[in-house]
KOLMI-352049 format. One record per residue (C-alpha): residue number from 0; residue in three letters; x, y, z. Coordinates in Angstrom, 1 decimal. Layout:
<recs>
[NUM,ALA,[X,Y,Z]]
...
</recs>
This chain:
<recs>
[0,UNK,[4.9,3.3,24.6]]
[1,UNK,[6.3,1.8,27.9]]
[2,UNK,[3.9,-1.1,27.7]]
[3,UNK,[5.1,-2.1,24.1]]
[4,UNK,[8.0,-4.6,23.8]]
[5,UNK,[9.9,-4.3,20.6]]
[6,UNK,[12.6,-7.0,20.9]]
[7,UNK,[10.9,-10.3,21.8]]
[8,UNK,[10.2,-13.6,20.0]]
[9,UNK,[6.9,-13.5,18.1]]
[10,UNK,[4.9,-15.9,16.0]]
[11,UNK,[3.1,-14.8,12.9]]
[12,UNK,[-0.1,-13.9,14.8]]
[13,UNK,[1.9,-12.0,17.4]]
[14,UNK,[3.7,-10.0,14.7]]
[15,UNK,[0.4,-8.9,13.0]]
[16,UNK,[-1.4,-8.1,16.3]]
[17,UNK,[1.6,-6.1,17.6]]
[18,UNK,[1.8,-4.2,14.3]]
[19,UNK,[-1.7,-2.8,14.6]]
[20,UNK,[-1.1,-2.2,18.3]]
[21,UNK,[1.9,-0.1,17.4]]
[22,UNK,[-0.2,1.8,14.8]]
[23,UNK,[-2.9,2.5,17.4]]
[24,UNK,[-0.5,3.7,20.0]]
[25,UNK,[1.5,5.9,17.6]]
[26,UNK,[-1.1,6.9,15.1]]
[27,UNK,[-0.8,10.7,15.5]]
[28,UNK,[2.9,10.9,15.5]]
[29,UNK,[3.2,8.6,12.4]]
[30,UNK,[0.3,10.0,10.4]]
[31,UNK,[1.6,13.5,10.5]]
[32,UNK,[4.8,13.0,8.5]]
[33,UNK,[3.1,10.6,6.2]]
[34,UNK,[0.4,13.2,5.6]]
[35,UNK,[2.8,16.0,5.0]]
[36,UNK,[5.5,14.2,3.0]]
[37,UNK,[4.0,11.0,1.4]]
[38,UNK,[0.3,11.5,0.8]]
[39,UNK,[0.8,14.5,-1.6]]
[40,UNK,[2.9,12.3,-3.8]]
[41,UNK,[0.0,9.9,-4.2]]
[42,UNK,[-2.5,12.7,-4.7]]
[43,UNK,[-0.4,14.2,-7.5]]
[44,UNK,[0.0,10.7,-8.9]]
[45,UNK,[-3.7,10.1,-9.0]]
[46,UNK,[-4.3,13.1,-11.2]]
[47,UNK,[-1.3,12.2,-13.5]]
[48,UNK,[-2.7,8.6,-13.8]]
[49,UNK,[-6.1,9.9,-14.8]]
[50,UNK,[-4.4,12.1,-17.5]]
[51,UNK,[-2.3,9.1,-18.6]]
[52,UNK,[-5.4,6.9,-18.7]]
[53,UNK,[-7.2,9.3,-20.9]]
[54,UNK,[-4.3,9.7,-23.3]]
[55,UNK,[-3.9,5.9,-23.3]]
[56,UNK,[-7.5,5.3,-24.2]]
[57,UNK,[-7.2,7.9,-27.0]]
[58,UNK,[-4.1,6.2,-28.4]]
[59,UNK,[-5.6,2.8,-28.3]]
[60,UNK,[-8.7,4.1,-30.2]]
[61,UNK,[-6.3,5.7,-32.8]]
[62,UNK,[-4.3,2.5,-33.2]]
[63,UNK,[-7.5,0.5,-33.7]]
[64,UNK,[-8.7,2.9,-36.4]]
[65,UNK,[-5.5,2.4,-38.3]]
[66,UNK,[-3.4,5.3,-37.0]]
[67,UNK,[0.0,4.6,-35.7]]
[68,UNK,[-0.3,6.8,-32.7]]
[69,UNK,[1.8,5.5,-29.8]]
[70,UNK,[2.3,8.9,-28.1]]
[71,UNK,[-0.1,8.2,-25.4]]
[72,UNK,[1.5,4.8,-24.5]]
[73,UNK,[4.9,6.2,-23.3]]
[74,UNK,[4.3,9.9,-22.9]]
[75,UNK,[5.7,12.2,-20.1]]
[76,UNK,[2.9,11.1,-17.8]]
[77,UNK,[4.2,7.5,-18.0]]
[78,UNK,[7.7,8.3,-16.9]]
[79,UNK,[6.6,11.0,-14.3]]
[80,UNK,[4.3,8.3,-12.8]]
[81,UNK,[7.2,5.9,-12.4]]
[82,UNK,[9.4,8.6,-10.8]]
[83,UNK,[6.6,9.6,-8.3]]
[84,UNK,[5.9,6.0,-7.4]]
[85,UNK,[9.5,5.2,-6.6]]
[86,UNK,[9.9,8.5,-4.6]]
[87,UNK,[6.6,8.0,-2.7]]
[88,UNK,[7.4,4.3,-1.8]]
[89,UNK,[10.9,5.4,-0.7]]
[90,UNK,[9.5,8.2,1.4]]
[91,UNK,[7.0,6.0,3.0]]
[92,UNK,[9.6,3.4,3.9]]
[93,UNK,[12.0,5.9,5.4]]
[94,UNK,[9.5,7.7,7.5]]
[95,UNK,[7.9,4.6,8.8]]
[96,UNK,[11.1,2.8,9.7]]
[97,UNK,[12.6,6.0,11.1]]
[98,UNK,[9.6,6.5,13.3]]
[99,UNK,[9.9,2.9,14.4]]
[100,UNK,[13.6,3.4,15.1]]
[101,UNK,[12.9,6.5,17.2]]
[102,UNK,[10.2,4.9,19.3]]
[103,UNK,[12.1,1.7,19.9]]
[104,UNK,[15.0,3.8,21.2]]
[105,UNK,[12.7,5.7,23.6]]
[106,UNK,[13.2,9.0,21.6]]
[107,UNK,[10.7,11.7,20.7]]
[108,UNK,[8.8,11.4,17.5]]
[109,UNK,[8.2,15.0,16.7]]
[110,UNK,[7.8,16.0,13.1]]
[111,UNK,[11.2,17.8,12.8]]
[112,UNK,[13.0,14.8,14.3]]
[113,UNK,[11.5,12.5,11.8]]
[114,UNK,[12.1,14.7,8.9]]
[115,UNK,[15.7,15.5,9.9]]
[116,UNK,[18.1,14.3,7.2]]
[117,UNK,[15.3,12.5,5.3]]
[118,UNK,[16.1,13.6,1.7]]
[119,UNK,[19.4,11.7,1.4]]
[120,UNK,[17.8,8.6,3.0]]
[121,UNK,[14.9,8.7,0.6]]
[122,UNK,[17.3,8.9,-2.4]]
[123,UNK,[19.4,6.0,-1.1]]
[124,UNK,[16.3,4.0,-0.3]]
[125,UNK,[15.1,4.6,-3.9]]
[126,UNK,[18.3,3.3,-5.3]]
[127,UNK,[18.0,0.4,-2.9]]
[128,UNK,[14.5,-0.5,-4.2]]
[129,UNK,[15.8,-0.3,-7.8]]
[130,UNK,[18.6,-2.7,-7.0]]
[131,UNK,[16.3,-5.2,-5.3]]
[132,UNK,[13.8,-4.9,-8.2]]
[133,UNK,[16.6,-5.8,-10.6]]
[134,UNK,[17.6,-8.8,-8.5]]
[135,UNK,[14.1,-10.1,-8.3]]
[136,UNK,[13.5,-9.5,-12.0]]
[137,UNK,[16.6,-11.5,-12.9]]
[138,UNK,[15.5,-14.3,-10.6]]
[139,UNK,[12.0,-14.2,-12.0]]
[140,UNK,[13.4,-14.8,-15.5]]
[141,UNK,[14.5,-18.2,-14.2]]
[142,UNK,[10.9,-19.7,-14.0]]
[143,UNK,[9.6,-17.2,-11.4]]
[144,UNK,[10.3,-19.2,-8.3]]
[145,UNK,[13.9,-18.0,-7.8]]
[146,UNK,[12.5,-14.4,-8.1]]
[147,UNK,[10.1,-15.2,-5.2]]
[148,UNK,[13.0,-16.8,-3.2]]
[149,UNK,[15.2,-13.7,-3.7]]
[150,UNK,[12.4,-11.3,-2.9]]
[151,UNK,[11.8,-12.9,0.5]]
[152,UNK,[15.6,-13.1,1.2]]
[153,UNK,[15.9,-9.4,0.6]]
[154,UNK,[12.7,-8.4,2.3]]
[155,UNK,[14.5,-7.2,5.4]]
[156,UNK,[16.8,-4.8,3.5]]
[157,UNK,[14.9,-1.6,4.2]]
[158,UNK,[14.7,-2.5,7.9]]
[159,UNK,[18.5,-3.2,8.1]]
[160,UNK,[19.2,0.0,6.2]]
[161,UNK,[17.3,2.2,8.5]]
[162,UNK,[17.4,0.4,11.9]]
[163,UNK,[21.0,-0.6,11.8]]
[164,UNK,[22.2,2.2,9.6]]
[165,UNK,[24.0,-0.1,7.1]]
[166,UNK,[24.8,0.9,3.5]]
[167,UNK,[22.9,-0.7,0.7]]
[168,UNK,[24.9,-3.8,0.0]]
[169,UNK,[25.6,-4.5,3.7]]
[170,UNK,[21.8,-4.2,4.2]]
[171,UNK,[21.2,-6.8,1.5]]
[172,UNK,[23.7,-9.1,3.1]]
[173,UNK,[22.2,-8.6,6.5]]
[174,UNK,[18.7,-9.4,5.2]]
[175,UNK,[20.0,-12.5,3.4]]
[176,UNK,[21.5,-13.7,6.7]]
[177,UNK,[18.6,-12.9,8.9]]
[178,UNK,[16.0,-14.7,6.8]]
[179,UNK,[18.0,-17.9,6.9]]
[180,UNK,[15.8,-20.5,8.6]]
[181,UNK,[12.9,-18.1,8.7]]
[182,UNK,[12.0,-18.0,5.0]]
[183,UNK,[8.5,-19.7,5.3]]
[184,UNK,[7.2,-17.5,8.1]]
[185,UNK,[8.5,-14.5,6.3]]
[186,UNK,[6.8,-15.6,3.1]]
[187,UNK,[3.6,-16.2,5.1]]
[188,UNK,[3.8,-12.7,6.7]]
[189,UNK,[4.2,-11.1,3.3]]
[190,UNK,[1.3,-13.0,1.8]]
[191,UNK,[-1.1,-12.0,4.7]]
[192,UNK,[-0.2,-8.4,4.5]]
[193,UNK,[-0.5,-8.3,0.7]]
[194,UNK,[-4.0,-9.9,1.0]]
[195,UNK,[-4.9,-7.0,3.3]]
[196,UNK,[-3.5,-4.5,0.8]]
[197,UNK,[-5.3,-6.2,-2.0]]
[198,UNK,[-8.7,-6.1,-0.4]]
[199,UNK,[-8.3,-2.5,0.9]]
[200,UNK,[-7.4,-1.5,-2.7]]
[201,UNK,[-10.4,-3.6,-4.0]]
[202,UNK,[-12.7,-1.8,-1.7]]
[203,UNK,[-11.9,1.5,-3.4]]
[204,UNK,[-10.9,0.2,-6.9]]
[205,UNK,[-14.1,-1.7,-7.5]]
[206,UNK,[-16.3,1.4,-7.3]]
[207,UNK,[-13.9,3.3,-9.5]]
[208,UNK,[-14.0,0.5,-12.0]]
[209,UNK,[-17.8,0.5,-12.1]]
[210,UNK,[-17.9,4.3,-12.5]]
[211,UNK,[-15.4,4.0,-15.4]]
[212,UNK,[-17.4,1.3,-17.0]]
[213,UNK,[-20.6,3.4,-16.9]]
[214,UNK,[-18.6,6.4,-18.2]]
[215,UNK,[-17.2,4.3,-21.1]]
[216,UNK,[-20.8,3.4,-22.1]]
[217,UNK,[-21.8,7.0,-21.8]]
[218,UNK,[-18.9,8.2,-24.0]]
[219,UNK,[-17.3,10.2,-21.2]]
[220,UNK,[-13.9,8.3,-21.3]]
[221,UNK,[-11.5,10.2,-23.6]]
[222,UNK,[-13.8,13.2,-23.7]]
[223,UNK,[-13.1,16.6,-22.4]]
[224,UNK,[-15.3,16.1,-19.3]]
[225,UNK,[-13.3,17.7,-16.5]]
[226,UNK,[-16.0,16.7,-13.9]]
[227,UNK,[-15.6,13.1,-14.6]]
[228,UNK,[-11.8,13.2,-14.6]]
[229,UNK,[-11.8,15.1,-11.2]]
[230,UNK,[-14.2,12.5,-9.6]]
[231,UNK,[-12.0,9.6,-10.7]]
[232,UNK,[-8.8,11.3,-9.5]]
[233,UNK,[-10.3,12.1,-6.1]]
[234,UNK,[-11.5,8.6,-5.7]]
[235,UNK,[-8.0,7.3,-6.8]]
[236,UNK,[-6.3,9.6,-4.4]]
[237,UNK,[-8.5,8.4,-1.5]]
[238,UNK,[-7.7,4.8,-2.4]]
[239,UNK,[-4.0,5.6,-2.4]]
[240,UNK,[-4.4,7.0,1.2]]
[241,UNK,[-5.8,3.8,2.4]]
[242,UNK,[-3.2,1.6,0.7]]
[243,UNK,[-0.5,3.9,2.1]]
[244,UNK,[-1.7,2.9,5.7]]
[245,UNK,[-1.3,-0.8,4.9]]
[246,UNK,[2.2,-0.3,3.3]]
[247,UNK,[3.2,1.5,6.5]]
[248,UNK,[1.9,-1.4,8.4]]
[249,UNK,[3.9,-3.8,6.2]]
[250,UNK,[7.2,-2.0,7.2]]
[251,UNK,[6.3,-2.1,10.8]]
[252,UNK,[5.5,-5.8,10.7]]
[253,UNK,[8.8,-6.5,9.0]]
[254,UNK,[10.7,-4.3,11.5]]
[255,UNK,[9.1,-6.4,14.4]]
[256,UNK,[9.8,-9.6,12.5]]
[257,UNK,[13.4,-8.4,12.1]]
[258,UNK,[13.7,-8.0,15.8]]
[259,UNK,[11.9,-11.3,16.4]]
[260,UNK,[14.5,-13.2,14.4]]
[261,UNK,[17.4,-11.2,16.0]]
[262,UNK,[16.0,-12.3,19.4]]
[263,UNK,[15.6,-16.0,18.4]]
[264,UNK,[19.0,-16.2,16.7]]
[265,UNK,[21.3,-13.9,18.6]]
[266,UNK,[19.5,-12.9,21.8]]
[267,UNK,[19.7,-9.3,20.7]]
[268,UNK,[17.9,-7.9,23.7]]
[269,UNK,[20.0,-9.8,26.2]]
[270,UNK,[23.1,-8.8,24.4]]
[271,UNK,[22.2,-5.1,24.5]]
[272,UNK,[21.5,-5.3,28.3]]
[273,UNK,[24.9,-7.0,28.9]]
[274,UNK,[26.6,-4.4,26.8]]
[275,UNK,[24.8,-1.7,28.7]]
[276,UNK,[26.0,-3.0,32.1]]
[277,UNK,[29.6,-3.1,30.8]]
[278,UNK,[29.5,0.6,29.8]]
</recs>
């Protein structure tokens, strides 16, 4: 990693290219903790979603036939899926940003070092995401645009939380300050990455949708066909693995952008060198 510069000014293209350069150079050490601690959540979620989809279909059919059966709409699968989603997203964020922090500090990225103290961080990160979601939702109620504005202003919160080891509300304040004057480039970065995530999800989701449509016509949906359910669950899990890689890339991109703004605004790298000389 000696040829990779973390703290330097970058334009949008530079952030994206360096994000994938970082992934290429650190693929093995980053993939291992994601494989052990994040992917299993998404695999379990895929099977739960399949069970929920089947129950949801049966509930809709029952409602259309005149039966007031709402049990499949908000059953245990629904709430368990929400819990797993938040946990998986938080674990993904913590592991990716902690890996980035270790490499940027020139430290080893062995599995035990990345996983050290990770459970409390995942719980705090989950709380952080819930608070951010509430803030964005409140803003979205005011004709959507304020929600988008708040979302971009708080987009550096996970990076500040891990890289600078701030608490939740200090991380939110730090993100708000950092994004000042860089709102549009941050918005553009988020849009580009979400386009990548969308098309990667579509590449797997479209075949699943076609299979589901044929199965619906064949009467397999809502039936006791274990083979069909297993195939859909496996394909969904595979799609989740691909999407996970792009969400990890998003965190790396925002970490690089966080350093980019710090360099442009505060000369962070120069300041660190001066402080090092004075020690």
